[in-house]
C-alpha positions as CSV (number, residue, x, y, z in Angstrom):
1,A,15.7,-8.0,6.4
2,W,14.8,-4.2,6.9
3,R,13.9,-3.1,10.4
4,G,13.7,0.7,10.9
5,G,16.4,1.9,13.3
6,G,18.0,-1.5,13.4
7,T,21.1,-2.5,15.0
8,R,24.6,-2.7,13.6
9,A,24.2,-6.4,13.1
10,N,21.0,-5.7,11.2
11,R,22.6,-3.2,8.9
12,D,25.5,-5.7,8.4
13,E,22.7,-8.3,7.5
14,V,21.4,-5.9,4.9
15,D,24.7,-5.0,3.4
16,R,25.3,-8.6,2.6
17,L,22.5,-8.7,0.2
18,F,24.2,-6.0,-1.9
19,P,27.0,-7.8,-3.7
20,P,25.6,-9.2,-7.0
21,D,25.8,-13.0,-7.1
22,P,24.1,-14.6,-10.0
23,C,24.3,-18.1,-8.3
24,T,22.3,-17.0,-5.2
25,M,18.6,-16.1,-5.1
26,K,18.0,-13.3,-2.7
27,F,14.7,-12.1,-1.1
28,F,14.5,-8.4,0.3
29,A,11.6,-7.7,2.2
30,M,10.5,-4.1,3.4
31,N,7.2,-2.6,4.5
32,I,5.9,-0.4,1.8
33,E,5.3,2.6,4.2
34,A,9.0,2.8,5.0
35,V,9.8,3.4,1.2
36,G,8.1,6.7,1.3
37,A,8.6,7.7,4.8
38,S,12.3,6.8,5.4
39,E,15.0,8.2,3.3
40,R,17.3,5.4,4.9
41,A,14.9,2.8,4.0
42,F,14.4,4.1,0.4
43,D,18.2,4.3,-0.1
44,I,18.6,0.6,1.1
45,A,15.8,-0.5,-1.4
46,Y,17.2,1.7,-4.2
47,E,20.7,0.4,-3.7
48,F,19.6,-3.3,-3.7
49,V,17.5,-2.8,-6.9
50,K,20.2,-0.9,-8.7
51,R,23.0,-3.4,-8.0
52,H,20.6,-6.2,-9.3
53,K,19.2,-4.2,-12.1
54,G,17.3,-6.0,-14.7
55,R,17.3,-9.4,-12.6
56,V,14.9,-8.1,-9.8
57,K,11.2,-8.9,-9.5
58,I,9.5,-6.3,-7.3
59,S,6.3,-7.4,-5.7
60,I,3.9,-4.7,-4.0
61,D,1.3,-6.5,-1.7
62,E,-1.7,-4.5,-0.9
63,S,-0.9,-2.4,-4.0
64,T,-3.6,0.2,-3.2
65,V,-0.9,1.8,-1.0
66,I,0.3,3.4,-4.4
67,K,-3.2,4.3,-5.9
68,N,-2.7,8.0,-5.4
69,P,-0.3,9.3,-8.2
70,Q,0.7,12.3,-6.2
71,A,1.8,10.6,-3.0
72,V,5.3,10.7,-1.9
73,R,5.1,6.8,-1.4
74,T,3.9,6.5,-5.1
75,K,6.6,8.5,-6.5
76,S,9.3,6.9,-4.5
77,V,8.4,3.3,-5.6
78,G,8.2,4.8,-9.2
79,R,11.9,5.5,-8.9
80,L,12.4,1.7,-8.4
81,R,10.1,0.7,-11.4
82,D,12.3,0.8,-14.4
83,M,15.2,-1.1,-12.9
84,A,13.1,-4.1,-12.1
85,G,13.1,-6.8,-14.7
86,Y,9.6,-7.9,-13.5
87,R,6.9,-6.3,-11.5
88,R,3.9,-7.7,-9.7
89,I,1.1,-5.9,-7.7
90,L,-1.3,-7.8,-5.5
91,S,-4.6,-6.6,-3.9
92,G,-7.8,-8.2,-2.7
93,Q,-9.6,-5.0,-3.4
94,P,-7.8,-2.9,-5.9
95,V,-10.4,-0.1,-6.3
96,P,-11.7,0.9,-2.7
97,N,-12.6,4.3,-3.8
98,G,-13.6,3.7,-7.4
99,P,-12.0,3.0,-11.0
100,M,-9.5,6.0,-10.5
101,D,-7.6,4.0,-8.2
102,L,-6.4,1.7,-10.9
103,F,-4.3,4.2,-13.0
104,S,-1.2,4.5,-10.6
105,Q,-1.2,0.8,-9.8
106,M,-1.3,-0.4,-13.3
107,D,1.1,2.2,-14.6
108,W,3.7,0.9,-12.1
109,A,3.2,-2.6,-13.0
110,V,2.7,-2.3,-16.8
111,P,3.7,1.3,-17.8
112,G,1.4,3.0,-20.4
113,S,-1.3,0.1,-20.2
114,L,-3.8,2.9,-19.1
115,G,-2.2,5.6,-21.1
116,S,0.6,8.0,-20.1
117,S,-1.5,10.7,-18.2
118,F,-3.8,10.3,-15.1
119,Y,-5.7,13.3,-16.2
120,A,-6.4,11.8,-19.6
121,F,-7.4,8.5,-18.0
122,R,-9.7,10.5,-15.7
123,A,-11.2,12.4,-18.5
124,R,-11.9,9.1,-20.3
125,Y,-13.6,7.2,-17.6
126,A,-14.9,9.8,-15.0
127,I,-17.8,12.0,-15.2
128,M,-16.7,15.4,-13.8
129,Q,-18.9,18.3,-12.5
130,K,-18.1,21.7,-11.2
131,Q,-18.8,21.9,-7.5
132,F,-18.9,25.3,-5.6
133,F,-17.4,25.5,-2.2
134,G,-18.2,29.2,-1.3
135,T,-16.8,31.1,-4.1
136,R,-14.3,28.5,-5.1
137,A,-15.2,26.2,-8.0
138,V,-13.8,22.5,-8.0
139,Q,-14.2,19.8,-10.6
140,Q,-15.4,16.7,-8.7
141,I,-16.0,13.1,-9.8
142,V,-19.8,12.4,-9.9
143,G,-19.9,9.1,-11.8
144,Y,-18.0,6.8,-14.2
145,R,-18.4,5.6,-17.7
146,D,-17.1,2.8,-20.1
147,I,-16.2,0.7,-17.2
148,A,-16.5,-2.5,-19.3
149,E,-14.0,-1.1,-21.8
150,L,-11.6,-0.3,-18.8
151,A,-12.0,-3.9,-17.7
152,Q,-10.9,-5.1,-21.1
153,R,-7.9,-2.9,-21.0
154,I,-6.6,-4.4,-17.7
155,K,-7.7,-8.0,-18.5
156,P,-4.5,-9.0,-20.5
157,H,-2.2,-7.9,-17.5
158,S,-4.2,-9.3,-14.5
159,F,-5.9,-12.4,-13.1
160,R,-8.2,-13.0,-10.3
161,K,-8.6,-15.8,-7.9
162,R,-11.2,-16.2,-5.3
163,K,-10.7,-17.7,-1.9
164,D,-12.8,-20.8,-2.7
165,E,-10.4,-21.5,-5.7
166,C,-7.4,-21.3,-3.5
167,L,-8.3,-22.8,0.0
168,D,-9.9,-26.1,0.9
169,L,-11.8,-24.6,3.7
170,P,-15.6,-24.8,4.9
171,E,-17.9,-21.9,4.2
172,Q,-17.6,-20.8,7.8
173,I,-14.8,-21.3,10.4
174,Y,-15.6,-20.8,14.1
175,T,-13.0,-20.1,16.6
176,P,-13.7,-20.8,20.3
177,L,-13.7,-17.9,22.6
178,R,-10.3,-17.5,24.2
179,Y,-9.4,-15.6,27.4
180,V,-5.8,-14.0,27.8
181,E,-4.7,-12.7,31.1
182,L,-3.1,-9.4,31.0
183,T,0.4,-9.1,32.3
184,D,1.3,-6.8,35.3
185,Q,2.5,-4.2,33.0
186,Q,-0.5,-4.4,30.6
187,R,-2.9,-4.3,33.4
188,R,-1.2,-1.2,35.0
189,I,-1.2,0.6,31.7
190,Y,-4.9,-0.4,31.0
191,T,-5.9,0.9,34.5
192,E,-4.1,4.2,33.8
193,V,-5.9,4.7,30.5
194,R,-9.3,3.7,32.0
195,D,-8.7,6.1,35.0
196,N,-7.4,9.1,32.7
197,A,-10.4,8.6,30.3
198,T,-12.9,8.5,33.3
199,S,-11.5,11.7,34.6
200,L,-11.6,13.4,31.3
201,I,-15.2,12.4,30.8
202,S,-16.0,13.7,34.2
203,S,-14.3,16.9,33.8
204,V,-16.1,17.5,30.5
205,E,-19.4,16.7,32.0
206,G,-18.8,19.0,34.9
207,S,-17.9,21.9,32.6
208,E,-21.2,21.5,30.8
209,D,-23.1,21.8,34.0
């Protein structure tokens, strides 16, 4: 129901979700970016979860958006965590940058499953080395260890399904090429962007001469 900068009708639509009604199942959908970027969006999410405290299931799709424990978005979502009776995270690739991405996601879904401190978690599974940037020394991750143990720790709380286990589709799907005509407005904007870019390139090349 949430749409940033919505109309009065949209705000009324959101408000109708608030009164607790044990006989009605309600779904409240919000883009995760809004929770950390908009106080208004967070307030609405917080109010909804608080009024249905203990009876809410919060699901975060593409949960790598909360992989950074220091991010404002992660901290905002963390304030909703303990009021939810059930929590789920979903991701097709939960560790895009390495195993350290797991801690914050798992700590939100199953608090304490990987310990209570990110830094203790990092000390256990990451190999750190001092790197110098000028005169400044910084500890950086140069490798990982005991990954099999880490996999066993998350195994009781997770499951994995591959595409071929869920979809009855051929190995390859080919879509025929489609041509879509620009509207007059789109063509005008495209032409302006093209002409401006051409002028910019020409001016740069001319200055180099």
